[in-house]
A tleap script that builds the chain and sets N, CA, C and O, in Angstrom:
source leaprc.protein.ff14SB
mol = sequence {
  NMET ASN ASP LEU VAL LYS TYR ALA MET TYR
  PHE LEU LEU GLY GLY THR ILE VAL SER ILE
  SER THR TYR LEU GLY SER GLN GLY LYS SER
  PHE LEU ALA ALA PHE ALA SER THR PHE PRO
  ALA ILE THR GLY ALA THR PHE VAL LEU ILE
  TYR LEU ASN GLY GLY ASN ASP ALA ILE VAL
  SER TYR ALA LYS ASP LEU LEU TRP PHE ILE
  PRO PRO TRP ILE VAL TYR VAL THR THR MET
  ILE VAL GLY VAL PRO HIE ILE GLY PHE TRP
  PRO ALA MET VAL GLY SER LEU VAL LEU TYR
  MET GLY CYS VAL GLY ALA VAL TRP LEU TRP
  LEU CARG
}
set mol.1.N position { 10.312 -13.116 3.910 }
set mol.1.CA position { 9.924 -11.841 4.356 }
set mol.1.C position { 8.517 -11.956 4.986 }
set mol.1.O position { 7.583 -12.467 4.367 }
set mol.2.N position { 8.403 -11.480 6.196 }
set mol.2.CA position { 7.114 -11.618 6.880 }
set mol.2.C position { 6.075 -10.611 6.362 }
set mol.2.O position { 6.428 -9.661 5.662 }
set mol.3.N position { 4.860 -10.809 6.688 }
set mol.3.CA position { 3.762 -9.946 6.194 }
set mol.3.C position { 3.921 -8.515 6.615 }
set mol.3.O position { 3.687 -7.615 5.808 }
set mol.4.N position { 4.312 -8.262 7.850 }
set mol.4.CA position { 4.463 -6.888 8.348 }
set mol.4.C position { 5.489 -6.115 7.489 }
set mol.4.O position { 5.249 -4.961 7.131 }
set mol.5.N position { 6.586 -6.726 7.172 }
set mol.5.CA position { 7.637 -6.078 6.360 }
set mol.5.C position { 7.108 -5.842 4.958 }
set mol.5.O position { 7.329 -4.772 4.392 }
set mol.6.N position { 6.403 -6.833 4.376 }
set mol.6.CA position { 5.872 -6.645 3.010 }
set mol.6.C position { 4.895 -5.496 2.998 }
set mol.6.O position { 4.949 -4.657 2.098 }
set mol.7.N position { 3.970 -5.428 4.004 }
set mol.7.CA position { 2.977 -4.312 3.929 }
set mol.7.C position { 3.600 -2.988 4.257 }
set mol.7.O position { 3.101 -1.965 3.787 }
set mol.8.N position { 4.651 -2.937 5.028 }
set mol.8.CA position { 5.381 -1.691 5.249 }
set mol.8.C position { 6.025 -1.219 3.973 }
set mol.8.O position { 6.020 -0.022 3.684 }
set mol.9.N position { 6.582 -2.135 3.200 }
set mol.9.CA position { 7.201 -1.793 1.915 }
set mol.9.C position { 6.131 -1.289 0.929 }
set mol.9.O position { 6.388 -0.332 0.198 }
set mol.10.N position { 4.945 -1.907 0.892 }
set mol.10.CA position { 3.865 -1.423 0.017 }
set mol.10.C position { 3.463 -0.018 0.414 }
set mol.10.O position { 3.244 0.831 -0.450 }
set mol.11.N position { 3.364 0.237 1.687 }
set mol.11.CA position { 2.972 1.531 2.235 }
set mol.11.C position { 3.983 2.584 1.820 }
set mol.11.O position { 3.603 3.660 1.359 }
set mol.12.N position { 5.245 2.291 1.976 }
set mol.12.CA position { 6.355 3.224 1.659 }
set mol.12.C position { 6.346 3.483 0.138 }
set mol.12.O position { 6.468 4.632 -0.288 }
set mol.13.N position { 6.208 2.460 -0.654 }
set mol.13.CA position { 6.158 2.634 -2.094 }
set mol.13.C position { 5.002 3.542 -2.534 }
set mol.13.O position { 5.196 4.480 -3.308 }
set mol.14.N position { 3.843 3.259 -2.048 }
set mol.14.CA position { 2.650 4.072 -2.393 }
set mol.14.C position { 2.827 5.493 -1.898 }
set mol.14.O position { 2.572 6.445 -2.635 }
set mol.15.N position { 3.267 5.647 -0.641 }
set mol.15.CA position { 3.434 6.981 -0.076 }
set mol.15.C position { 4.482 7.802 -0.835 }
set mol.15.O position { 4.324 9.009 -1.017 }
set mol.16.N position { 5.570 7.121 -1.280 }
set mol.16.CA position { 6.619 7.846 -2.006 }
set mol.16.C position { 6.055 8.358 -3.351 }
set mol.16.O position { 6.334 9.491 -3.742 }
set mol.17.N position { 5.259 7.522 -4.061 }
set mol.17.CA position { 4.691 7.964 -5.321 }
set mol.17.C position { 3.710 9.129 -5.141 }
set mol.17.O position { 3.702 10.065 -5.941 }
set mol.18.N position { 2.892 9.070 -4.097 }
set mol.18.CA position { 1.934 10.164 -3.834 }
set mol.18.C position { 2.756 11.399 -3.489 }
set mol.18.O position { 2.420 12.487 -3.955 }
set mol.19.N position { 3.795 11.285 -2.709 }
set mol.19.CA position { 4.574 12.480 -2.248 }
set mol.19.C position { 5.296 13.081 -3.481 }
set mol.19.O position { 5.338 14.304 -3.617 }
set mol.20.N position { 5.844 12.275 -4.351 }
set mol.20.CA position { 6.506 12.813 -5.564 }
set mol.20.C position { 5.501 13.519 -6.416 }
set mol.20.O position { 5.757 14.627 -6.885 }
set mol.21.N position { 4.339 12.896 -6.635 }
set mol.21.CA position { 3.282 13.527 -7.481 }
set mol.21.C position { 2.814 14.867 -6.924 }
set mol.21.O position { 2.649 15.850 -7.647 }
set mol.22.N position { 2.605 14.866 -5.588 }
set mol.22.CA position { 2.116 16.070 -4.946 }
set mol.22.C position { 3.169 17.171 -5.004 }
set mol.22.O position { 2.822 18.331 -5.222 }
set mol.23.N position { 4.446 16.841 -4.814 }
set mol.23.CA position { 5.488 17.822 -4.874 }
set mol.23.C position { 5.595 18.439 -6.294 }
set mol.23.O position { 5.629 19.658 -6.463 }
set mol.24.N position { 5.647 17.546 -7.295 }
set mol.24.CA position { 5.771 18.019 -8.637 }
set mol.24.C position { 4.559 18.879 -9.046 }
set mol.24.O position { 4.718 19.940 -9.650 }
set mol.25.N position { 3.359 18.407 -8.711 }
set mol.25.CA position { 2.162 19.174 -9.018 }
set mol.25.C position { 2.121 20.546 -8.396 }
set mol.25.O position { 1.683 21.514 -9.018 }
set mol.26.N position { 2.590 20.626 -7.139 }
set mol.26.CA position { 2.592 21.905 -6.401 }
set mol.26.C position { 3.684 22.841 -6.952 }
set mol.26.O position { 3.626 24.049 -6.721 }
set mol.27.N position { 4.656 22.312 -7.660 }
set mol.27.CA position { 5.702 23.115 -8.250 }
set mol.27.C position { 5.330 23.550 -9.689 }
set mol.27.O position { 6.151 24.146 -10.387 }
set mol.28.N position { 4.126 23.256 -10.114 }
set mol.28.CA position { 3.674 23.642 -11.450 }
set mol.28.C position { 4.141 22.691 -12.520 }
set mol.28.O position { 4.069 23.034 -13.700 }
set mol.29.N position { 4.600 21.554 -12.181 }
set mol.29.CA position { 5.108 20.569 -13.144 }
set mol.29.C position { 4.061 19.467 -13.303 }
set mol.29.O position { 4.287 18.301 -12.980 }
set mol.30.N position { 2.948 19.876 -13.795 }
set mol.30.CA position { 1.757 18.969 -13.878 }
set mol.30.C position { 2.024 17.740 -14.766 }
set mol.30.O position { 1.578 16.638 -14.447 }
set mol.31.N position { 2.735 17.927 -15.853 }
set mol.31.CA position { 3.019 16.782 -16.720 }
set mol.31.C position { 3.841 15.729 -15.969 }
set mol.31.O position { 3.538 14.538 -16.034 }
set mol.32.N position { 4.843 16.158 -15.283 }
set mol.32.CA position { 5.686 15.202 -14.500 }
set mol.32.C position { 4.920 14.626 -13.357 }
set mol.32.O position { 5.120 13.461 -13.013 }
set mol.33.N position { 4.043 15.397 -12.746 }
set mol.33.CA position { 3.240 14.855 -11.634 }
set mol.33.C position { 2.277 13.809 -12.157 }
set mol.33.O position { 2.076 12.778 -11.515 }
set mol.34.N position { 1.670 14.060 -13.326 }
set mol.34.CA position { 0.789 13.073 -13.932 }
set mol.34.C position { 1.540 11.800 -14.309 }
set mol.34.O position { 1.036 10.691 -14.137 }
set mol.35.N position { 2.741 11.979 -14.820 }
set mol.35.CA position { 3.574 10.817 -15.198 }
set mol.35.C position { 3.922 10.018 -13.936 }
set mol.35.O position { 3.851 8.789 -13.957 }
set mol.36.N position { 4.296 10.692 -12.834 }
set mol.36.CA position { 4.626 10.021 -11.622 }
set mol.36.C position { 3.428 9.224 -11.081 }
set mol.36.O position { 3.576 8.103 -10.594 }
set mol.37.N position { 2.199 9.856 -11.186 }
set mol.37.CA position { 1.024 9.223 -10.666 }
set mol.37.C position { 0.621 8.045 -11.519 }
set mol.37.O position { 0.064 7.091 -10.977 }
set mol.38.N position { 0.857 8.045 -12.774 }
set mol.38.CA position { 0.370 6.980 -13.620 }
set mol.38.C position { 1.527 6.003 -13.978 }
set mol.38.O position { 1.280 4.985 -14.624 }
set mol.39.N position { 2.735 6.289 -13.581 }
set mol.39.CA position { 3.849 5.375 -13.821 }
set mol.39.C position { 3.518 4.022 -13.192 }
set mol.39.O position { 3.125 3.962 -12.027 }
set mol.40.N position { 3.670 2.960 -13.936 }
set mol.40.CA position { 3.218 1.652 -13.396 }
set mol.40.C position { 4.053 0.984 -12.303 }
set mol.40.O position { 4.203 -0.237 -12.260 }
set mol.41.N position { 4.598 1.842 -11.411 }
set mol.41.CA position { 5.414 1.263 -10.336 }
set mol.41.C position { 4.517 0.454 -9.389 }
set mol.41.O position { 4.895 -0.648 -8.990 }
set mol.42.N position { 3.339 0.976 -9.021 }
set mol.42.CA position { 2.482 0.271 -8.101 }
set mol.42.C position { 1.963 -0.981 -8.813 }
set mol.42.O position { 1.966 -2.075 -8.248 }
set mol.43.N position { 1.519 -0.805 -10.058 }
set mol.43.CA position { 0.995 -1.941 -10.829 }
set mol.43.C position { 2.095 -2.968 -11.066 }
set mol.43.O position { 1.852 -4.169 -10.952 }
set mol.44.N position { 3.284 -2.519 -11.389 }
set mol.44.CA position { 4.425 -3.389 -11.584 }
set mol.44.C position { 4.773 -4.172 -10.329 }
set mol.44.O position { 4.992 -5.383 -10.364 }
set mol.45.N position { 4.817 -3.439 -9.211 }
set mol.45.CA position { 5.134 -4.143 -7.942 }
set mol.45.C position { 3.987 -5.129 -7.616 }
set mol.45.O position { 4.233 -6.213 -7.088 }
set mol.46.N position { 2.805 -4.766 -7.919 }
set mol.46.CA position { 1.682 -5.697 -7.691 }
set mol.46.C position { 1.809 -6.915 -8.576 }
set mol.46.O position { 1.585 -8.034 -8.115 }
set mol.47.N position { 2.168 -6.725 -9.852 }
set mol.47.CA position { 2.397 -7.896 -10.720 }
set mol.47.C position { 3.446 -8.829 -10.127 }
set mol.47.O position { 3.246 -10.042 -10.066 }
set mol.48.N position { 4.568 -8.253 -9.691 }
set mol.48.CA position { 5.629 -9.134 -9.120 }
set mol.48.C position { 5.168 -9.856 -7.894 }
set mol.48.O position { 5.443 -11.046 -7.739 }
set mol.49.N position { 4.454 -9.157 -6.994 }
set mol.49.CA position { 3.996 -9.803 -5.748 }
set mol.49.C position { 2.941 -10.857 -5.999 }
set mol.49.O position { 2.939 -11.922 -5.381 }
set mol.50.N position { 2.005 -10.524 -6.960 }
set mol.50.CA position { 1.014 -11.548 -7.280 }
set mol.50.C position { 1.645 -12.794 -7.919 }
set mol.50.O position { 1.271 -13.933 -7.638 }
set mol.51.N position { 2.642 -12.509 -8.811 }
set mol.51.CA position { 3.345 -13.616 -9.434 }
set mol.51.C position { 4.049 -14.481 -8.390 }
set mol.51.O position { 3.938 -15.706 -8.429 }
set mol.52.N position { 4.765 -13.864 -7.466 }
set mol.52.CA position { 5.470 -14.604 -6.451 }
set mol.52.C position { 4.522 -15.426 -5.558 }
set mol.52.O position { 4.867 -16.516 -5.101 }
set mol.53.N position { 3.340 -14.885 -5.328 }
set mol.53.CA position { 2.401 -15.581 -4.438 }
set mol.53.C position { 1.393 -16.433 -5.139 }
set mol.53.O position { 0.856 -17.364 -4.539 }
set mol.54.N position { 1.098 -16.139 -6.453 }
set mol.54.CA position { 0.042 -16.855 -7.145 }
set mol.54.C position { 0.396 -17.453 -8.500 }
set mol.54.O position { -0.344 -18.293 -9.013 }
set mol.55.N position { 1.516 -17.034 -9.090 }
set mol.55.CA position { 1.946 -17.576 -10.390 }
set mol.55.C position { 1.319 -16.905 -11.564 }
set mol.55.O position { 0.650 -15.880 -11.434 }
set mol.56.N position { 1.539 -17.496 -12.732 }
set mol.56.CA position { 1.126 -16.931 -14.028 }
set mol.56.C position { -0.364 -16.733 -14.140 }
set mol.56.O position { -0.800 -15.664 -14.567 }
set mol.57.N position { -1.139 -17.680 -13.788 }
set mol.57.CA position { -2.623 -17.569 -13.934 }
set mol.57.C position { -3.162 -16.423 -13.135 }
set mol.57.O position { -4.067 -15.725 -13.591 }
set mol.58.N position { -2.635 -16.209 -11.958 }
set mol.58.CA position { -3.097 -15.109 -11.104 }
set mol.58.C position { -2.744 -13.774 -11.764 }
set mol.58.O position { -3.557 -12.849 -11.751 }
set mol.59.N position { -1.565 -13.662 -12.328 }
set mol.59.CA position { -1.155 -12.370 -13.004 }
set mol.59.C position { -2.041 -12.108 -14.214 }
set mol.59.O position { -2.522 -10.987 -14.381 }
set mol.60.N position { -2.267 -13.084 -15.043 }
set mol.60.CA position { -3.106 -12.888 -16.240 }
set mol.60.C position { -4.518 -12.507 -15.841 }
set mol.60.O position { -5.103 -11.625 -16.470 }
set mol.61.N position { -5.085 -13.125 -14.833 }
set mol.61.CA position { -6.440 -12.806 -14.384 }
set mol.61.C position { -6.492 -11.353 -13.834 }
set mol.61.O position { -7.418 -10.605 -14.144 }
set mol.62.N position { -5.503 -10.976 -13.029 }
set mol.62.CA position { -5.457 -9.637 -12.474 }
set mol.62.C position { -5.294 -8.588 -13.600 }
set mol.62.O position { -5.963 -7.555 -13.580 }
set mol.63.N position { -4.398 -8.854 -14.588 }
set mol.63.CA position { -4.173 -7.909 -15.645 }
set mol.63.C position { -5.486 -7.706 -16.478 }
set mol.63.O position { -5.840 -6.587 -16.849 }
set mol.64.N position { -6.163 -8.811 -16.742 }
set mol.64.CA position { -7.412 -8.694 -17.512 }
set mol.64.C position { -8.442 -7.864 -16.759 }
set mol.64.O position { -9.098 -7.003 -17.344 }
set mol.65.N position { -8.585 -8.123 -15.453 }
set mol.65.CA position { -9.561 -7.408 -14.657 }
set mol.65.C position { -9.162 -5.927 -14.508 }
set mol.65.O position { -10.036 -5.063 -14.426 }
set mol.66.N position { -7.879 -5.634 -14.472 }
set mol.66.CA position { -7.376 -4.287 -14.389 }
set mol.66.C position { -7.864 -3.415 -15.539 }
set mol.66.O position { -8.164 -2.235 -15.359 }
set mol.67.N position { -7.936 -4.008 -16.704 }
set mol.67.CA position { -8.411 -3.226 -17.889 }
set mol.67.C position { -9.849 -2.769 -17.737 }
set mol.67.O position { -10.212 -1.754 -18.332 }
set mol.68.N position { -10.676 -3.444 -16.989 }
set mol.68.CA position { -12.069 -3.017 -16.771 }
set mol.68.C position { -12.170 -1.695 -16.048 }
set mol.68.O position { -13.210 -1.039 -16.109 }
set mol.69.N position { -11.112 -1.285 -15.361 }
set mol.69.CA position { -11.151 -0.034 -14.585 }
set mol.69.C position { -10.715 1.202 -15.369 }
set mol.69.O position { -10.758 2.325 -14.867 }
set mol.70.N position { -10.296 0.968 -16.605 }
set mol.70.CA position { -9.878 2.115 -17.467 }
set mol.70.C position { -11.049 3.037 -17.805 }
set mol.70.O position { -10.931 4.251 -17.633 }
set mol.71.N position { -12.163 2.505 -18.275 }
set mol.71.CA position { -13.311 3.439 -18.552 }
set mol.71.C position { -13.803 4.234 -17.324 }
set mol.71.O position { -14.036 5.437 -17.438 }
set mol.72.N position { -13.968 3.585 -16.147 }
set mol.72.CA position { -14.360 4.407 -15.011 }
set mol.72.C position { -13.330 5.451 -14.605 }
set mol.72.O position { -13.681 6.532 -14.132 }
set mol.73.N position { -12.040 5.118 -14.795 }
set mol.73.CA position { -10.979 6.106 -14.500 }
set mol.73.C position { -11.066 7.278 -15.469 }
set mol.73.O position { -10.918 8.436 -15.077 }
set mol.74.N position { -11.305 6.966 -16.725 }
set mol.74.CA position { -11.421 8.084 -17.685 }
set mol.74.C position { -12.606 8.951 -17.321 }
set mol.74.O position { -12.509 10.173 -17.425 }
set mol.75.N position { -13.720 8.378 -16.899 }
set mol.75.CA position { -14.885 9.195 -16.448 }
set mol.75.C position { -14.486 10.084 -15.261 }
set mol.75.O position { -14.810 11.270 -15.204 }
set mol.76.N position { -13.757 9.451 -14.303 }
set mol.76.CA position { -13.319 10.167 -13.116 }
set mol.76.C position { -12.481 11.354 -13.473 }
set mol.76.O position { -12.784 12.462 -13.031 }
set mol.77.N position { -11.405 11.174 -14.278 }
set mol.77.CA position { -10.518 12.237 -14.608 }
set mol.77.C position { -11.222 13.313 -15.479 }
set mol.77.O position { -11.036 14.513 -15.274 }
set mol.78.N position { -12.015 12.855 -16.431 }
set mol.78.CA position { -12.758 13.848 -17.281 }
set mol.78.C position { -13.684 14.719 -16.417 }
set mol.78.O position { -13.786 15.931 -16.609 }
set mol.79.N position { -14.347 14.067 -15.467 }
set mol.79.CA position { -15.258 14.888 -14.587 }
set mol.79.C position { -14.442 15.926 -13.803 }
set mol.79.O position { -14.899 17.049 -13.590 }
set mol.80.N position { -13.260 15.547 -13.387 }
set mol.80.CA position { -12.459 16.554 -12.646 }
set mol.80.C position { -12.049 17.690 -13.599 }
set mol.80.O position { -12.080 18.858 -13.213 }
set mol.81.N position { -11.677 17.362 -14.806 }
set mol.81.CA position { -11.234 18.381 -15.815 }
set mol.81.C position { -12.406 19.337 -16.082 }
set mol.81.O position { -12.207 20.552 -16.110 }
set mol.82.N position { -13.597 18.822 -16.273 }
set mol.82.CA position { -14.758 19.628 -16.591 }
set mol.82.C position { -15.342 20.277 -15.313 }
set mol.82.O position { -15.767 21.432 -15.350 }
set mol.83.N position { -15.362 19.574 -14.244 }
set mol.83.CA position { -16.034 20.044 -13.030 }
set mol.83.C position { -15.330 21.112 -12.249 }
set mol.83.O position { -15.965 22.051 -11.768 }
set mol.84.N position { -14.003 20.989 -12.110 }
set mol.84.CA position { -13.276 21.921 -11.211 }
set mol.84.C position { -13.486 23.374 -11.644 }
set mol.84.O position { -13.804 24.208 -10.796 }
set mol.85.N position { -13.322 23.711 -12.925 }
set mol.85.CA position { -13.557 25.147 -13.329 }
set mol.85.C position { -14.988 25.595 -13.160 }
set mol.85.O position { -15.223 26.792 -12.995 }
set mol.86.N position { -15.979 24.682 -13.193 }
set mol.86.CA position { -17.384 25.058 -13.199 }
set mol.86.C position { -17.963 25.054 -11.755 }
set mol.86.O position { -18.698 25.970 -11.386 }
set mol.87.N position { -17.633 24.033 -10.954 }
set mol.87.CA position { -18.263 23.933 -9.667 }
set mol.87.C position { -17.285 23.901 -8.512 }
set mol.87.O position { -17.709 23.805 -7.360 }
set mol.88.N position { -16.025 23.977 -8.771 }
set mol.88.CA position { -15.024 24.018 -7.675 }
set mol.88.C position { -14.440 22.638 -7.412 }
set mol.88.O position { -14.978 21.632 -7.876 }
set mol.89.N position { -13.349 22.589 -6.674 }
set mol.89.CA position { -12.643 21.365 -6.422 }
set mol.89.C position { -13.450 20.320 -5.662 }
set mol.89.O position { -13.627 19.207 -6.156 }
set mol.90.N position { -13.946 20.656 -4.465 }
set mol.90.CA position { -14.627 19.660 -3.641 }
set mol.90.C position { -15.862 19.067 -4.237 }
set mol.90.O position { -16.014 17.845 -4.223 }
set mol.91.N position { -16.787 19.897 -4.781 }
set mol.91.CA position { -17.940 19.256 -5.436 }
set mol.91.C position { -17.526 18.396 -6.632 }
set mol.91.O position { -18.118 17.344 -6.870 }
set mol.92.N position { -16.497 18.843 -7.397 }
set mol.92.CA position { -16.059 18.029 -8.535 }
set mol.92.C position { -15.460 16.757 -8.067 }
set mol.92.O position { -15.683 15.723 -8.696 }
set mol.93.N position { -14.674 16.758 -6.950 }
set mol.93.CA position { -14.066 15.606 -6.380 }
set mol.93.C position { -15.124 14.584 -5.971 }
set mol.93.O position { -15.050 13.408 -6.325 }
set mol.94.N position { -16.091 15.058 -5.230 }
set mol.94.CA position { -17.177 14.186 -4.771 }
set mol.94.C position { -17.950 13.593 -5.990 }
set mol.94.O position { -18.207 12.391 -6.055 }
set mol.95.N position { -18.292 14.454 -6.914 }
set mol.95.CA position { -19.014 14.018 -8.115 }
set mol.95.C position { -18.206 13.024 -8.906 }
set mol.95.O position { -18.760 12.057 -9.428 }
set mol.96.N position { -16.908 13.235 -9.010 }
set mol.96.CA position { -16.019 12.367 -9.748 }
set mol.96.C position { -16.002 10.972 -9.109 }
set mol.96.O position { -16.095 9.950 -9.788 }
set mol.97.N position { -15.881 10.976 -7.781 }
set mol.97.CA position { -15.823 9.697 -7.071 }
set mol.97.C position { -17.111 8.947 -7.141 }
set mol.97.O position { -17.125 7.724 -7.282 }
set mol.98.N position { -18.240 9.701 -7.039 }
set mol.98.CA position { -19.552 9.043 -7.166 }
set mol.98.C position { -19.705 8.462 -8.547 }
set mol.98.O position { -20.163 7.327 -8.680 }
set mol.99.N position { -19.335 9.203 -9.598 }
set mol.99.CA position { -19.454 8.669 -10.963 }
set mol.99.C position { -18.497 7.455 -11.176 }
set mol.99.O position { -18.848 6.468 -11.823 }
set mol.100.N position { -17.256 7.582 -10.592 }
set mol.100.CA position { -16.327 6.460 -10.715 }
set mol.100.C position { -16.926 5.165 -10.111 }
set mol.100.O position { -16.920 4.096 -10.722 }
set mol.101.N position { -17.426 5.323 -8.913 }
set mol.101.CA position { -18.031 4.137 -8.232 }
set mol.101.C position { -19.250 3.671 -8.970 }
set mol.101.O position { -19.498 2.466 -9.029 }
set mol.102.N position { -20.021 4.562 -9.534 }
set mol.102.CA position { -21.162 4.145 -10.328 }
set mol.102.C position { -20.739 3.363 -11.562 }
set mol.102.O position { -21.349 2.359 -11.929 }
set mol.103.N position { -19.684 3.853 -12.185 }
set mol.103.CA position { -19.178 3.168 -13.401 }
set mol.103.C position { -18.622 1.792 -13.021 }
set mol.103.O position { -18.848 0.821 -13.743 }
set mol.104.N position { -17.912 1.693 -11.920 }
set mol.104.CA position { -17.342 0.432 -11.474 }
set mol.104.C position { -18.550 -0.517 -11.164 }
set mol.104.O position { -18.517 -1.689 -11.541 }
set mol.105.N position { -19.551 -0.035 -10.518 }
set mol.105.CA position { -20.737 -0.870 -10.242 }
set mol.105.C position { -21.392 -1.344 -11.560 }
set mol.105.O position { -21.807 -2.498 -11.662 }
set mol.106.N position { -21.480 -0.469 -12.547 }
set mol.106.CA position { -22.050 -0.864 -13.787 }
set mol.106.C position { -21.244 -1.920 -14.493 }
set mol.106.O position { -21.789 -2.892 -15.016 }
set mol.107.N position { -19.916 -1.721 -14.505 }
set mol.107.CA position { -18.981 -2.775 -15.050 }
set mol.107.C position { -19.170 -4.106 -14.303 }
set mol.107.O position { -19.248 -5.173 -14.912 }
set mol.108.N position { -19.237 -4.013 -13.031 }
set mol.108.CA position { -19.356 -5.278 -12.207 }
set mol.108.C position { -20.692 -5.979 -12.571 }
set mol.108.O position { -20.725 -7.195 -12.755 }
set mol.109.N position { -21.755 -5.221 -12.667 }
set mol.109.CA position { -23.049 -5.822 -13.040 }
set mol.109.C position { -22.996 -6.385 -14.428 }
set mol.109.O position { -23.549 -7.457 -14.675 }
set mol.110.N position { -22.352 -5.705 -15.344 }
set mol.110.CA position { -22.267 -6.133 -16.702 }
set mol.110.C position { -21.486 -7.424 -16.802 }
set mol.110.O position { -21.833 -8.297 -17.598 }
set mol.111.N position { -20.424 -7.563 -15.999 }
set mol.111.CA position { -19.556 -8.725 -16.046 }
set mol.111.C position { -20.169 -9.978 -15.372 }
set mol.111.O position { -19.711 -11.101 -15.581 }
set mol.112.N position { -21.205 -9.747 -14.567 }
set mol.112.CA position { -21.797 -10.896 -13.826 }
set mol.112.C position { -22.605 -11.700 -14.726 }
set mol.112.O position { -23.184 -12.702 -14.307 }
savepdb mol mol.pdb
quit
């Protein structure tokens, strides 16, 4: 499979998951939308593709590094939960992303 086909498949998979999540969320099915967003389809596909291209060591390294992004993600989601009712969607979104990137930077500095 050539690179263009692989990247087209990645794009379609990611777009499908975002579309499903958006549809479910807009229909008031927030639990199902959250499930679709966090379902490990993208991570699972990434595991398979890294394994096929890099083997076991590459998968283990990726999986270990993936865990470091859980605390920043929790900060991001918590900020949205607290921020949206108090300051509105867009300010909360910007603040959440800034805090997420700050947490990622802190983790990166800590790991160095």
